[in-house]
C-alpha positions in Angstrom: 107.6 69.5 143.7 108.8 68.9 140.2 110.1 72.4 140.1 112.1 71.9 143.3 113.7 68.7 141.9 114.9 70.6 138.8 116.1 73.5 140.7 118.2 71.4 143.0 119.6 69.6 139.9 120.3 73.0 138.3 122.2 74.0 141.4 124.2 71.0 141.6 125.2 71.3 137.9 126.1 74.8 138.4 128.3 74.1 141.4 130.1 71.2 139.8 130.8 73.3 136.7 132.1 76.3 138.4 134.3 74.1 140.8 135.7 72.3 137.7 136.5 75.7 136.0 138.3 76.9 139.1 140.1 73.7 139.6 141.2 73.6 135.8 142.3 77.2 135.9 144.2 77.2 139.1 145.7 73.7 139.3 145.4 72.5 135.6 143.6 69.4 137.2 140.8 68.4 134.9 138.9 66.4 137.8 135.9 64.6 136.7 136.5 65.5 132.9 140.0 64.0 132.8 138.7 61.3 130.3 137.5 64.1 127.8 139.7 64.1 124.8 140.8 67.4 123.3 142.9 68.9 126.0 142.7 72.0 128.3 140.3 74.2 126.2 137.8 71.4 125.6 137.7 70.5 129.2 137.4 74.2 130.1 134.5 74.6 127.7 132.7 71.6 128.9 133.0 72.9 132.6 131.6 76.3 131.4 128.8 74.7 129.6 127.8 72.6 132.6 127.8 75.7 134.7 125.8 77.8 132.1 123.4 74.9 131.7 122.9 74.5 135.5 122.4 78.3 135.9 119.7 78.1 133.2 118.0 75.1 134.6 117.9 76.5 138.1 116.8 80.1 137.0 113.9 78.6 134.8 112.6 76.1 137.5 112.9 78.4 140.7 110.1 77.8 143.0 107.5 80.5 143.2 105.0 81.2 145.9 101.3 80.2 145.1 99.6 83.3 144.2 96.1 81.9 145.4 97.4 81.1 148.8 97.0 84.1 151.2 99.0 84.6 154.4 
């Protein structure tokens, strides 16, 4: 159960980070990170970092089938 919660958290973080990068590159709208000081490149880096962290969390906590359970 715990792995599923971390998997969902990672996928949400990945989706928000990727959506933020696309929004920032296409529309120059910072979205949720508008409050972050430093300008365009700092906001872009924060979105990329969020997407990469989300990818890592989701990949590390993927739900694996139980090897002891036979179909």
